[in-house]
All heavy atoms as TSV, in Angstrom:
chain	resi	resn	atom	element	x	y	z
A	1	MET	N	N	6.430	-11.981	18.971
A	1	MET	CA	C	7.310	-11.850	20.163
A	1	MET	C	C	7.701	-13.243	20.677
A	1	MET	O	O	6.903	-14.168	20.660
A	1	MET	CB	C	6.424	-11.125	21.239
A	1	MET	CG	C	7.141	-10.932	22.500
A	1	MET	SD	S	6.215	-10.102	23.914
A	1	MET	CE	C	5.757	-8.573	23.005
A	2	LYS	N	N	8.949	-13.377	21.019
A	2	LYS	CA	C	9.440	-14.646	21.454
A	2	LYS	C	C	8.795	-14.943	22.837
A	2	LYS	O	O	8.465	-13.916	23.614
A	2	LYS	CB	C	10.955	-14.633	21.526
A	2	LYS	CG	C	11.604	-14.618	20.308
A	2	LYS	CD	C	13.181	-14.819	20.394
A	2	LYS	CE	C	13.683	-14.802	19.021
A	2	LYS	NZ	N	14.725	-15.744	18.869
A	3	ASN	N	N	8.715	-16.251	23.193
A	3	ASN	CA	C	8.100	-16.579	24.406
A	3	ASN	C	C	8.590	-17.959	24.855
A	3	ASN	O	O	9.189	-18.747	24.140
A	3	ASN	CB	C	6.670	-16.507	24.449
A	3	ASN	CG	C	6.020	-17.650	23.539
A	3	ASN	OD1	O	6.133	-18.780	23.797
A	3	ASN	ND2	N	5.403	-17.113	22.421
A	4	ASN	N	N	8.338	-18.350	26.172
A	4	ASN	CA	C	8.753	-19.556	26.741
A	4	ASN	C	C	7.531	-20.453	27.036
A	4	ASN	O	O	7.631	-21.310	27.953
A	4	ASN	CB	C	9.535	-19.210	28.052
A	4	ASN	CG	C	10.854	-18.561	27.805
A	4	ASN	OD1	O	11.587	-18.907	26.885
A	4	ASN	ND2	N	11.127	-17.523	28.585
A	5	ILE	N	N	6.407	-20.179	26.405
A	5	ILE	CA	C	5.221	-20.876	26.714
A	5	ILE	C	C	5.353	-22.389	26.617
A	5	ILE	O	O	5.070	-23.196	27.509
A	5	ILE	CB	C	4.023	-20.361	25.842
A	5	ILE	CG1	C	3.756	-18.956	26.166
A	5	ILE	CG2	C	2.844	-21.207	26.007
A	5	ILE	CD1	C	2.738	-18.313	25.318
A	6	LYS	N	N	5.990	-22.829	25.431
A	6	LYS	CA	C	6.100	-24.308	25.246
A	6	LYS	C	C	6.963	-24.909	26.385
A	6	LYS	O	O	6.639	-25.884	26.896
A	6	LYS	CB	C	6.759	-24.573	23.939
A	6	LYS	CG	C	6.754	-25.936	23.511
A	6	LYS	CD	C	7.198	-26.198	22.101
A	6	LYS	CE	C	7.157	-27.632	21.735
A	6	LYS	NZ	N	7.493	-27.803	20.260
A	7	VAL	N	N	8.025	-24.293	26.722
A	7	VAL	CA	C	8.889	-24.771	27.690
A	7	VAL	C	C	8.234	-24.802	29.114
A	7	VAL	O	O	8.239	-25.842	29.867
A	7	VAL	CB	C	10.188	-23.883	27.819
A	7	VAL	CG1	C	11.010	-24.249	29.080
A	7	VAL	CG2	C	11.098	-24.020	26.603
A	8	LEU	N	N	7.534	-23.722	29.468
A	8	LEU	CA	C	6.872	-23.627	30.795
A	8	LEU	C	C	5.684	-24.650	30.793
A	8	LEU	O	O	5.440	-25.333	31.804
A	8	LEU	CB	C	6.279	-22.288	30.887
A	8	LEU	CG	C	7.366	-21.244	31.225
A	8	LEU	CD1	C	6.780	-19.802	31.099
A	8	LEU	CD2	C	8.054	-21.336	32.496
A	9	ARG	N	N	5.038	-24.801	29.639
A	9	ARG	CA	C	4.013	-25.827	29.628
A	9	ARG	C	C	4.484	-27.243	29.779
A	9	ARG	O	O	4.024	-28.074	30.643
A	9	ARG	CB	C	3.312	-25.710	28.295
A	9	ARG	CG	C	2.071	-26.649	28.200
A	9	ARG	CD	C	1.358	-26.546	26.823
A	9	ARG	NE	N	2.219	-26.707	25.611
A	9	ARG	CZ	C	2.660	-27.846	25.216
A	9	ARG	NH1	N	2.243	-28.956	25.753
A	9	ARG	NH2	N	3.372	-27.884	24.086
A	10	ALA	N	N	5.591	-27.563	29.088
A	10	ALA	CA	C	6.242	-28.831	29.236
A	10	ALA	C	C	6.676	-29.104	30.633
A	10	ALA	O	O	6.617	-30.340	31.127
A	10	ALA	CB	C	7.281	-29.064	28.205
A	11	GLN	N	N	7.338	-28.072	31.269
A	11	GLN	CA	C	7.871	-28.345	32.605
A	11	GLN	C	C	6.730	-28.687	33.589
A	11	GLN	O	O	6.976	-29.373	34.725
A	11	GLN	CB	C	8.468	-27.042	33.147
A	11	GLN	CG	C	9.694	-26.700	32.491
A	11	GLN	CD	C	10.363	-25.350	32.926
A	11	GLN	OE1	O	9.680	-24.446	33.379
A	11	GLN	NE2	N	11.579	-25.004	32.589
A	12	ARG	N	N	5.484	-28.235	33.276
A	12	ARG	CA	C	4.395	-28.598	34.140
A	12	ARG	C	C	3.552	-29.935	33.649
A	12	ARG	O	O	2.400	-30.136	34.045
A	12	ARG	CB	C	3.493	-27.393	34.184
A	12	ARG	CG	C	4.119	-26.377	35.112
A	12	ARG	CD	C	3.664	-24.952	34.756
A	12	ARG	NE	N	4.221	-24.073	35.655
A	12	ARG	CZ	C	5.336	-23.475	35.492
A	12	ARG	NH1	N	6.202	-23.825	34.440
A	12	ARG	NH2	N	5.994	-22.519	36.219
A	13	SER	N	N	4.171	-30.647	32.707
A	13	SER	CA	C	3.512	-31.745	32.009
A	13	SER	C	C	2.141	-31.442	31.658
A	13	SER	O	O	1.264	-32.188	31.855
A	13	SER	CB	C	3.575	-32.974	33.012
A	13	SER	OG	O	4.794	-33.120	33.372
A	14	MET	N	N	1.887	-30.169	31.037
A	14	MET	CA	C	0.555	-29.911	30.689
A	14	MET	C	C	0.504	-29.953	29.068
A	14	MET	O	O	1.301	-29.598	28.328
A	14	MET	CB	C	0.410	-28.414	31.033
A	14	MET	CG	C	-1.007	-27.867	30.903
A	14	MET	SD	S	-1.039	-26.160	31.402
A	14	MET	CE	C	-0.629	-26.239	33.138
A	15	THR	N	N	-0.590	-30.440	28.560
A	15	THR	CA	C	-0.850	-30.698	27.095
A	15	THR	C	C	-1.288	-29.251	26.633
A	15	THR	O	O	-1.765	-28.388	27.432
A	15	THR	CB	C	-1.863	-31.648	26.824
A	15	THR	OG1	O	-3.138	-31.292	27.193
A	15	THR	CG2	C	-1.447	-33.118	27.386
A	16	GLN	N	N	-1.309	-29.083	25.299
A	16	GLN	CA	C	-1.819	-27.787	24.775
A	16	GLN	C	C	-3.243	-27.818	24.952
A	16	GLN	O	O	-3.793	-26.688	25.235
A	16	GLN	CB	C	-1.619	-27.800	23.179
A	16	GLN	CG	C	-0.072	-27.613	22.903
A	16	GLN	CD	C	0.139	-27.719	21.448
A	16	GLN	OE1	O	-0.516	-28.438	20.728
A	16	GLN	NE2	N	1.210	-27.059	20.890
A	17	ASP	N	N	-4.055	-28.874	24.973
A	17	ASP	CA	C	-5.380	-28.923	25.244
A	17	ASP	C	C	-5.721	-28.410	26.697
A	17	ASP	O	O	-6.681	-27.719	26.830
A	17	ASP	CB	C	-6.058	-30.277	25.025
A	17	ASP	CG	C	-6.204	-30.537	23.513
A	17	ASP	OD1	O	-6.526	-29.652	22.738
A	17	ASP	OD2	O	-6.150	-31.763	23.143
A	18	GLN	N	N	-4.970	-28.889	27.575
A	18	GLN	CA	C	-5.132	-28.499	28.997
A	18	GLN	C	C	-4.927	-27.085	29.140
A	18	GLN	O	O	-5.678	-26.387	29.909
A	18	GLN	CB	C	-4.253	-29.372	29.952
A	18	GLN	CG	C	-4.626	-30.815	30.005
A	18	GLN	CD	C	-3.609	-31.669	30.723
A	18	GLN	OE1	O	-2.298	-31.416	30.619
A	18	GLN	NE2	N	-4.038	-32.749	31.342
A	19	LEU	N	N	-3.891	-26.580	28.579
A	19	LEU	CA	C	-3.575	-25.104	28.730
A	19	LEU	C	C	-4.752	-24.278	28.073
A	19	LEU	O	O	-5.155	-23.287	28.635
A	19	LEU	CB	C	-2.229	-24.740	28.121
A	19	LEU	CG	C	-1.839	-23.331	28.230
A	19	LEU	CD1	C	-1.762	-22.769	29.616
A	19	LEU	CD2	C	-0.416	-23.064	27.606
A	20	ALA	N	N	-5.081	-24.730	26.892
A	20	ALA	CA	C	-6.219	-23.963	26.249
A	20	ALA	C	C	-7.395	-23.964	27.063
A	20	ALA	O	O	-8.116	-22.999	27.159
A	20	ALA	CB	C	-6.477	-24.738	24.870
A	21	GLU	N	N	-7.713	-25.063	27.707
A	21	GLU	CA	C	-8.980	-25.104	28.572
A	21	GLU	C	C	-8.864	-24.178	29.722
A	21	GLU	O	O	-9.818	-23.474	30.055
A	21	GLU	CB	C	-9.209	-26.585	28.994
A	21	GLU	CG	C	-10.438	-26.749	29.792
A	21	GLU	CD	C	-10.729	-28.169	30.205
A	21	GLU	OE1	O	-10.326	-29.041	29.353
A	21	GLU	OE2	O	-11.347	-28.411	31.291
A	22	LYS	N	N	-7.681	-24.166	30.285
A	22	LYS	CA	C	-7.551	-23.195	31.457
A	22	LYS	C	C	-7.588	-21.776	31.058
A	22	LYS	O	O	-7.958	-20.909	31.797
A	22	LYS	CB	C	-6.125	-23.452	32.100
A	22	LYS	CG	C	-5.946	-24.682	32.968
A	22	LYS	CD	C	-4.596	-24.878	33.552
A	22	LYS	CE	C	-4.469	-26.050	34.387
A	22	LYS	NZ	N	-4.963	-25.999	35.704
A	23	LEU	N	N	-7.234	-21.460	29.856
A	23	LEU	CA	C	-7.284	-20.088	29.301
A	23	LEU	C	C	-8.616	-19.830	28.603
A	23	LEU	O	O	-8.800	-18.682	28.129
A	23	LEU	CB	C	-6.082	-19.932	28.326
A	23	LEU	CG	C	-4.650	-19.842	28.957
A	23	LEU	CD1	C	-3.638	-19.891	27.905
A	23	LEU	CD2	C	-4.529	-18.691	29.808
A	24	SER	N	N	-9.416	-20.827	28.417
A	24	SER	CA	C	-10.651	-20.600	27.697
A	24	SER	C	C	-10.438	-20.158	26.304
A	24	SER	O	O	-11.110	-19.220	25.748
A	24	SER	CB	C	-11.626	-19.685	28.394
A	24	SER	OG	O	-11.922	-20.161	29.675
A	25	VAL	N	N	-9.385	-20.726	25.658
A	25	VAL	CA	C	-9.117	-20.416	24.238
A	25	VAL	C	C	-8.982	-21.736	23.437
A	25	VAL	O	O	-8.998	-22.878	24.045
A	25	VAL	CB	C	-7.729	-19.689	23.962
A	25	VAL	CG1	C	-7.849	-18.316	24.728
A	25	VAL	CG2	C	-6.542	-20.515	24.578
A	26	SER	N	N	-8.783	-21.668	22.183
A	26	SER	CA	C	-8.724	-22.899	21.321
A	26	SER	C	C	-7.296	-23.526	21.418
A	26	SER	O	O	-6.274	-22.738	21.724
A	26	SER	CB	C	-9.169	-22.671	19.945
A	26	SER	OG	O	-8.104	-21.787	19.340
A	27	ARG	N	N	-7.093	-24.773	21.093
A	27	ARG	CA	C	-5.851	-25.278	20.985
A	27	ARG	C	C	-5.078	-24.686	19.965
A	27	ARG	O	O	-3.840	-24.544	19.967
A	27	ARG	CB	C	-5.983	-26.806	20.745
A	27	ARG	CG	C	-4.603	-27.557	20.665
A	27	ARG	CD	C	-4.855	-29.100	20.651
A	27	ARG	NE	N	-3.520	-29.711	20.289
A	27	ARG	CZ	C	-3.104	-30.143	19.077
A	27	ARG	NH1	N	-3.971	-30.043	18.116
A	27	ARG	NH2	N	-2.035	-30.729	18.934
A	28	GLN	N	N	-5.753	-24.195	18.818
A	28	GLN	CA	C	-5.034	-23.515	17.842
A	28	GLN	C	C	-4.405	-22.263	18.268
A	28	GLN	O	O	-3.315	-21.875	17.828
A	28	GLN	CB	C	-6.007	-23.203	16.654
A	28	GLN	CG	C	-5.434	-22.660	15.476
A	28	GLN	CD	C	-4.457	-23.516	14.769
A	28	GLN	OE1	O	-4.589	-24.760	14.665
A	28	GLN	NE2	N	-3.190	-23.054	14.406
A	29	THR	N	N	-5.088	-21.515	19.179
A	29	THR	CA	C	-4.409	-20.445	19.764
A	29	THR	C	C	-3.071	-20.720	20.485
A	29	THR	O	O	-2.129	-20.022	20.332
A	29	THR	CB	C	-5.436	-19.714	20.701
A	29	THR	OG1	O	-6.588	-19.275	20.025
A	29	THR	CG2	C	-4.791	-18.479	21.442
A	30	ILE	N	N	-3.155	-21.847	21.158
A	30	ILE	CA	C	-1.868	-22.243	21.987
A	30	ILE	C	C	-0.798	-22.578	20.943
A	30	ILE	O	O	0.405	-22.156	21.105
A	30	ILE	CB	C	-2.162	-23.436	22.862
A	30	ILE	CG1	C	-3.323	-23.115	23.844
A	30	ILE	CG2	C	-0.947	-23.900	23.536
A	30	ILE	CD1	C	-2.982	-21.922	24.746
A	31	ILE	N	N	-1.160	-23.278	19.877
A	31	ILE	CA	C	-0.244	-23.525	18.848
A	31	ILE	C	C	0.319	-22.306	18.201
A	31	ILE	O	O	1.635	-22.109	18.146
A	31	ILE	CB	C	-0.844	-24.426	17.697
A	31	ILE	CG1	C	-1.135	-25.789	18.341
A	31	ILE	CG2	C	0.106	-24.589	16.542
A	31	ILE	CD1	C	-2.046	-26.663	17.417
A	32	SER	N	N	-0.458	-21.305	17.933
A	32	SER	CA	C	0.099	-20.069	17.351
A	32	SER	C	C	0.933	-19.334	18.324
A	32	SER	O	O	1.912	-18.691	17.932
A	32	SER	CB	C	-1.209	-19.190	17.070
A	32	SER	OG	O	-1.956	-19.770	15.939
A	33	LEU	N	N	0.545	-19.255	19.649
A	33	LEU	CA	C	1.421	-18.728	20.594
A	33	LEU	C	C	2.776	-19.283	20.719
A	33	LEU	O	O	3.797	-18.695	20.744
A	33	LEU	CB	C	0.650	-18.753	21.996
A	33	LEU	CG	C	-0.436	-17.810	22.276
A	33	LEU	CD1	C	-1.195	-18.158	23.569
A	33	LEU	CD2	C	0.075	-16.372	22.490
A	34	GLU	N	N	2.761	-20.665	20.804
A	34	GLU	CA	C	3.999	-21.342	20.821
A	34	GLU	C	C	4.846	-21.249	19.639
A	34	GLU	O	O	6.116	-21.263	19.716
A	34	GLU	CB	C	3.795	-22.840	21.116
A	34	GLU	CG	C	3.266	-23.090	22.538
A	34	GLU	CD	C	3.079	-24.525	22.931
A	34	GLU	OE1	O	3.367	-25.425	22.059
A	34	GLU	OE2	O	2.752	-24.770	24.098
A	35	LYS	N	N	4.304	-21.023	18.407
A	35	LYS	CA	C	5.046	-20.841	17.218
A	35	LYS	C	C	5.366	-19.364	17.123
A	35	LYS	O	O	5.957	-18.984	16.012
A	35	LYS	CB	C	4.243	-21.332	16.066
A	35	LYS	CG	C	4.141	-22.951	16.017
A	35	LYS	CD	C	3.490	-23.386	14.691
A	35	LYS	CE	C	3.503	-24.838	14.694
A	35	LYS	NZ	N	2.856	-25.312	13.458
A	36	GLU	N	N	5.009	-18.534	18.047
A	36	GLU	CA	C	5.258	-17.095	18.011
A	36	GLU	C	C	4.637	-16.383	16.789
A	36	GLU	O	O	5.236	-15.431	16.301
A	36	GLU	CB	C	6.715	-16.843	18.086
A	36	GLU	CG	C	7.347	-17.478	19.421
A	36	GLU	CD	C	8.844	-17.494	19.522
A	36	GLU	OE1	O	9.492	-17.132	18.411
A	36	GLU	OE2	O	9.353	-17.874	20.490
A	37	LYS	N	N	3.499	-16.923	16.417
A	37	LYS	CA	C	2.817	-16.322	15.277
A	37	LYS	C	C	1.655	-15.426	15.726
A	37	LYS	O	O	0.962	-14.846	15.025
A	37	LYS	CB	C	2.143	-17.366	14.365
A	37	LYS	CG	C	3.346	-18.206	13.671
A	37	LYS	CD	C	2.750	-19.187	12.659
A	37	LYS	CE	C	3.801	-19.909	11.952
A	37	LYS	NZ	N	3.285	-20.860	11.000
A	38	TYR	N	N	1.462	-15.339	17.099
A	38	TYR	CA	C	0.316	-14.662	17.664
A	38	TYR	C	C	0.806	-14.023	18.970
A	38	TYR	O	O	1.405	-14.799	19.848
A	38	TYR	CB	C	-0.860	-15.663	17.861
A	38	TYR	CG	C	-2.055	-14.968	18.719
A	38	TYR	CD1	C	-2.818	-13.925	18.168
A	38	TYR	CD2	C	-2.276	-15.496	19.956
A	38	TYR	CE1	C	-3.837	-13.557	18.909
A	38	TYR	CE2	C	-3.334	-14.973	20.744
A	38	TYR	CZ	C	-4.123	-13.974	20.236
A	38	TYR	OH	O	-5.121	-13.441	20.883
A	39	ASN	N	N	0.511	-12.792	19.100
A	39	ASN	CA	C	0.828	-12.030	20.394
A	39	ASN	C	C	-0.485	-11.984	21.158
A	39	ASN	O	O	-1.427	-11.494	20.673
A	39	ASN	CB	C	1.346	-10.638	20.136
A	39	ASN	CG	C	2.780	-10.776	19.556
A	39	ASN	OD1	O	3.572	-11.595	19.999
A	39	ASN	ND2	N	3.039	-9.836	18.644
A	40	PRO	N	N	-0.529	-12.375	22.412
A	40	PRO	CA	C	-1.684	-12.411	23.194
A	40	PRO	C	C	-2.064	-11.078	23.724
A	40	PRO	O	O	-1.185	-10.143	23.701
A	40	PRO	CB	C	-1.254	-13.324	24.316
A	40	PRO	CG	C	0.120	-13.090	24.538
A	40	PRO	CD	C	0.737	-12.965	23.102
A	41	SER	N	N	-3.273	-10.889	24.068
A	41	SER	CA	C	-3.761	-9.728	24.725
A	41	SER	C	C	-3.088	-9.631	26.097
A	41	SER	O	O	-2.651	-10.609	26.600
A	41	SER	CB	C	-5.317	-9.681	24.897
A	41	SER	OG	O	-5.688	-10.680	25.883
A	42	ILE	N	N	-3.098	-8.485	26.670
A	42	ILE	CA	C	-2.599	-8.326	28.060
A	42	ILE	C	C	-3.259	-9.131	28.999
A	42	ILE	O	O	-2.661	-9.682	29.929
A	42	ILE	CB	C	-2.492	-6.780	28.415
A	42	ILE	CG1	C	-1.707	-6.658	29.714
A	42	ILE	CG2	C	-3.876	-6.269	28.669
A	42	ILE	CD1	C	-0.231	-6.881	29.453
A	43	ILE	N	N	-4.556	-9.346	28.880
A	43	ILE	CA	C	-5.351	-10.223	29.794
A	43	ILE	C	C	-4.918	-11.578	29.695
A	43	ILE	O	O	-4.682	-12.294	30.675
A	43	ILE	CB	C	-6.865	-10.022	29.489
A	43	ILE	CG1	C	-7.395	-8.571	29.831
A	43	ILE	CG2	C	-7.692	-11.107	30.240
A	43	ILE	CD1	C	-8.742	-8.285	29.369
A	44	LEU	N	N	-4.718	-12.141	28.513
A	44	LEU	CA	C	-4.228	-13.424	28.215
A	44	LEU	C	C	-2.751	-13.649	28.818
A	44	LEU	O	O	-2.438	-14.717	29.353
A	44	LEU	CB	C	-4.316	-13.798	26.720
A	44	LEU	CG	C	-4.164	-15.290	26.427
A	44	LEU	CD1	C	-5.178	-16.144	27.090
A	44	LEU	CD2	C	-4.166	-15.521	24.904
A	45	ALA	N	N	-1.943	-12.659	28.643
A	45	ALA	CA	C	-0.676	-12.702	29.211
A	45	ALA	C	C	-0.688	-12.854	30.709
A	45	ALA	O	O	0.113	-13.555	31.300
A	45	ALA	CB	C	0.106	-11.471	28.772
A	46	PHE	N	N	-1.530	-12.040	31.386
A	46	PHE	CA	C	-1.581	-12.194	32.835
A	46	PHE	C	C	-2.257	-13.567	33.239
A	46	PHE	O	O	-1.796	-14.037	34.208
A	46	PHE	CB	C	-2.546	-11.031	33.396
A	46	PHE	CG	C	-1.781	-9.731	33.627
A	46	PHE	CD1	C	-2.057	-8.709	32.796
A	46	PHE	CD2	C	-0.997	-9.571	34.697
A	46	PHE	CE1	C	-1.282	-7.482	33.050
A	46	PHE	CE2	C	-0.290	-8.540	34.963
A	46	PHE	CZ	C	-0.443	-7.341	34.131
A	47	LYS	N	N	-3.148	-14.091	32.437
A	47	LYS	CA	C	-3.693	-15.497	32.769
A	47	LYS	C	C	-2.595	-16.425	32.702
A	47	LYS	O	O	-2.415	-17.260	33.477
A	47	LYS	CB	C	-4.799	-15.660	31.850
A	47	LYS	CG	C	-6.087	-15.105	32.184
A	47	LYS	CD	C	-7.195	-15.454	31.300
A	47	LYS	CE	C	-8.500	-14.800	31.494
A	47	LYS	NZ	N	-9.616	-15.245	30.694
A	48	LEU	N	N	-1.750	-16.356	31.641
A	48	LEU	CA	C	-0.598	-17.214	31.526
A	48	LEU	C	C	0.424	-17.109	32.716
A	48	LEU	O	O	0.886	-18.179	33.242
A	48	LEU	CB	C	0.068	-16.917	30.148
A	48	LEU	CG	C	-0.523	-17.492	28.910
A	48	LEU	CD1	C	0.138	-16.828	27.673
A	48	LEU	CD2	C	-0.393	-19.032	28.798
A	49	ALA	N	N	0.637	-15.938	33.082
A	49	ALA	CA	C	1.581	-15.731	34.208
A	49	ALA	C	C	1.030	-16.342	35.497
A	49	ALA	O	O	1.719	-16.996	36.242
A	49	ALA	CB	C	1.847	-14.159	34.381
A	50	GLU	N	N	-0.304	-16.236	35.641
A	50	GLU	CA	C	-1.040	-16.786	36.779
A	50	GLU	C	C	-0.898	-18.374	36.753
A	50	GLU	O	O	-0.503	-18.930	37.796
A	50	GLU	CB	C	-2.469	-16.392	36.892
A	50	GLU	CG	C	-3.191	-16.790	38.085
A	50	GLU	CD	C	-4.590	-16.245	38.148
A	50	GLU	OE1	O	-4.749	-15.049	37.949
A	50	GLU	OE2	O	-5.537	-16.980	38.351
A	51	ILE	N	N	-1.182	-18.963	35.627
A	51	ILE	CA	C	-1.163	-20.344	35.451
A	51	ILE	C	C	0.309	-20.856	35.672
A	51	ILE	O	O	0.501	-22.011	36.358
A	51	ILE	CB	C	-1.654	-20.800	34.053
A	51	ILE	CG1	C	-3.220	-20.581	33.982
A	51	ILE	CG2	C	-1.236	-22.234	33.717
A	51	ILE	CD1	C	-3.721	-20.675	32.619
A	52	PHE	N	N	1.271	-20.251	35.099
A	52	PHE	CA	C	2.686	-20.661	35.264
A	52	PHE	C	C	3.343	-20.228	36.588
A	52	PHE	O	O	4.490	-20.556	36.830
A	52	PHE	CB	C	3.499	-20.245	34.137
A	52	PHE	CG	C	3.140	-20.861	32.739
A	52	PHE	CD1	C	3.058	-20.142	31.578
A	52	PHE	CD2	C	2.684	-22.180	32.690
A	52	PHE	CE1	C	2.752	-20.755	30.469
A	52	PHE	CE2	C	2.387	-22.811	31.521
A	52	PHE	CZ	C	2.331	-22.158	30.365
A	53	ASN	N	N	2.517	-19.394	37.332
A	53	ASN	CA	C	3.033	-18.745	38.641
A	53	ASN	C	C	4.401	-18.162	38.456
A	53	ASN	O	O	5.396	-18.425	39.092
A	53	ASN	CB	C	3.153	-19.936	39.609
A	53	ASN	CG	C	3.380	-19.409	41.060
A	53	ASN	OD1	O	2.926	-18.291	41.338
A	53	ASN	ND2	N	4.066	-20.152	41.905
A	54	CYS	N	N	4.411	-17.187	37.482
A	54	CYS	CA	C	5.711	-16.465	37.246
A	54	CYS	C	C	5.234	-14.996	36.713
A	54	CYS	O	O	4.129	-14.706	36.600
A	54	CYS	CB	C	6.512	-17.195	36.297
A	54	CYS	SG	S	5.871	-17.288	34.503
A	55	LYS	N	N	6.195	-14.217	36.454
A	55	LYS	CA	C	5.982	-12.910	35.980
A	55	LYS	C	C	5.779	-12.994	34.392
A	55	LYS	O	O	6.330	-13.893	33.757
A	55	LYS	CB	C	7.220	-12.003	36.138
A	55	LYS	CG	C	7.422	-11.734	37.684
A	55	LYS	CD	C	8.648	-10.865	37.839
A	55	LYS	CE	C	9.043	-10.721	39.250
A	55	LYS	NZ	N	10.280	-9.944	39.473
A	56	ILE	N	N	5.093	-12.005	33.875
A	56	ILE	CA	C	4.944	-11.940	32.426
A	56	ILE	C	C	6.325	-11.880	31.746
A	56	ILE	O	O	6.511	-12.494	30.746
A	56	ILE	CB	C	4.097	-10.828	32.052
A	56	ILE	CG1	C	2.567	-10.991	32.475
A	56	ILE	CG2	C	4.068	-10.500	30.520
A	56	ILE	CD1	C	1.698	-9.816	32.325
A	57	GLU	N	N	7.218	-11.212	32.311
A	57	GLU	CA	C	8.511	-11.117	31.780
A	57	GLU	C	C	9.328	-12.328	31.627
A	57	GLU	O	O	10.269	-12.561	30.941
A	57	GLU	CB	C	9.416	-10.092	32.595
A	57	GLU	CG	C	8.939	-8.673	32.522
A	57	GLU	CD	C	7.931	-8.329	33.619
A	57	GLU	OE1	O	7.324	-9.313	34.221
A	57	GLU	OE2	O	7.774	-7.214	33.930
A	58	ASP	N	N	8.901	-13.401	32.478
A	58	ASP	CA	C	9.450	-14.645	32.499
A	58	ASP	C	C	8.944	-15.508	31.339
A	58	ASP	O	O	9.424	-16.524	30.929
A	58	ASP	CB	C	9.273	-15.498	33.716
A	58	ASP	CG	C	9.846	-14.744	34.988
A	58	ASP	OD1	O	10.951	-14.166	34.830
A	58	ASP	OD2	O	9.251	-14.930	36.106
A	59	ILE	N	N	7.746	-15.089	30.872
A	59	ILE	CA	C	7.120	-15.803	29.675
A	59	ILE	C	C	7.439	-15.121	28.265
A	59	ILE	O	O	7.766	-15.869	27.331
A	59	ILE	CB	C	5.575	-15.739	29.798
A	59	ILE	CG1	C	5.255	-16.436	31.123
A	59	ILE	CG2	C	4.925	-16.612	28.693
A	59	ILE	CD1	C	3.725	-16.275	31.493
A	60	PHE	N	N	7.404	-13.832	28.281
A	60	PHE	CA	C	7.613	-13.134	26.993
A	60	PHE	C	C	8.900	-12.453	26.860
A	60	PHE	O	O	9.328	-11.882	27.965
A	60	PHE	CB	C	6.428	-12.249	26.715
A	60	PHE	CG	C	5.118	-12.866	26.617
A	60	PHE	CD1	C	4.366	-13.035	27.717
A	60	PHE	CD2	C	4.709	-13.503	25.472
A	60	PHE	CE1	C	3.090	-13.693	27.637
A	60	PHE	CE2	C	3.618	-14.211	25.260
A	60	PHE	CZ	C	2.726	-14.344	26.408
A	61	ILE	N	N	9.595	-12.400	25.818
A	61	ILE	CA	C	10.840	-11.772	25.594
A	61	ILE	C	C	10.601	-10.682	24.548
A	61	ILE	O	O	10.508	-10.983	23.389
A	61	ILE	CB	C	11.876	-12.877	25.128
A	61	ILE	CG1	C	11.964	-13.971	26.188
A	61	ILE	CG2	C	13.286	-12.239	24.950
A	61	ILE	CD1	C	12.100	-15.268	25.549
A	62	TYR	N	N	10.857	-9.484	25.044
A	62	TYR	CA	C	10.696	-8.299	24.208
A	62	TYR	C	C	12.093	-7.953	23.786
A	62	TYR	O	O	12.972	-7.657	24.568
A	62	TYR	CB	C	10.013	-7.160	24.912
A	62	TYR	CG	C	9.905	-5.928	24.028
A	62	TYR	CD1	C	9.020	-5.990	22.969
A	62	TYR	CD2	C	10.713	-4.815	24.271
A	62	TYR	CE1	C	8.953	-4.842	22.080
A	62	TYR	CE2	C	10.544	-3.640	23.439
A	62	TYR	CZ	C	9.701	-3.675	22.365
A	62	TYR	OH	O	9.674	-2.595	21.593
A	63	GLU	N	N	12.279	-8.029	22.422
A	63	GLU	CA	C	13.663	-7.691	21.810
A	63	GLU	C	C	13.759	-6.352	21.305
A	63	GLU	O	O	14.744	-6.021	20.693
A	63	GLU	CB	C	14.087	-8.748	20.908
A	63	GLU	CG	C	13.976	-10.123	21.475
A	63	GLU	CD	C	14.414	-11.151	20.417
A	63	GLU	OE1	O	13.852	-11.163	19.314
A	63	GLU	OE2	O	15.288	-12.006	20.747
A	64	GLY	N	N	12.627	-5.595	21.403
A	64	GLY	CA	C	12.630	-4.154	20.845
A	64	GLY	C	C	12.555	-4.265	19.317
A	64	GLY	O	O	12.375	-5.293	18.776
A	65	GLU	N	N	12.432	-3.050	18.869
A	65	GLU	CA	C	12.271	-2.933	17.349
A	65	GLU	C	C	13.622	-3.131	16.736
A	65	GLU	O	O	14.581	-2.615	17.195
A	65	GLU	CB	C	11.696	-1.610	17.006
A	65	GLU	CG	C	10.260	-1.404	17.601
A	65	GLU	CD	C	9.585	-0.141	17.165
A	65	GLU	OE1	O	10.029	0.325	16.159
A	65	GLU	OE2	O	8.856	0.389	17.905
A	66	THR	N	N	13.547	-3.846	15.592
A	66	THR	CA	C	14.850	-3.973	14.739
A	66	THR	C	C	14.776	-2.961	13.587
A	66	THR	O	O	13.714	-2.591	13.014
A	66	THR	CB	C	14.915	-5.462	14.138
A	66	THR	OG1	O	13.789	-5.683	13.509
A	66	THR	CG2	C	15.042	-6.483	15.302
A	67	GLU	N	N	15.930	-2.480	13.217
A	67	GLU	CA	C	15.981	-1.598	12.104
A	67	GLU	C	C	16.273	-2.253	10.811
A	67	GLU	O	O	16.795	-3.244	10.714
A	67	GLU	CB	C	17.012	-0.442	12.334
A	67	GLU	CG	C	16.619	0.345	13.587
A	67	GLU	CD	C	17.655	1.353	13.874
A	67	GLU	OE1	O	18.172	1.970	12.835
A	67	GLU	OE2	O	17.953	1.689	14.986
């Protein structure tokens, strides 16, 4: 799933390590999220929204299923 995590993180001058620490996940998880290779759990998505002070829809872009 596409997302704006890298952009939102950069806007807040936050490193991947800092975001990982706030989420209690590894830096590798942040890298996978930013490369869109990993879809987070709903709990992690809510935590990201809280950290970035925005809606989940502002972070993740659902494009629907492709045929």
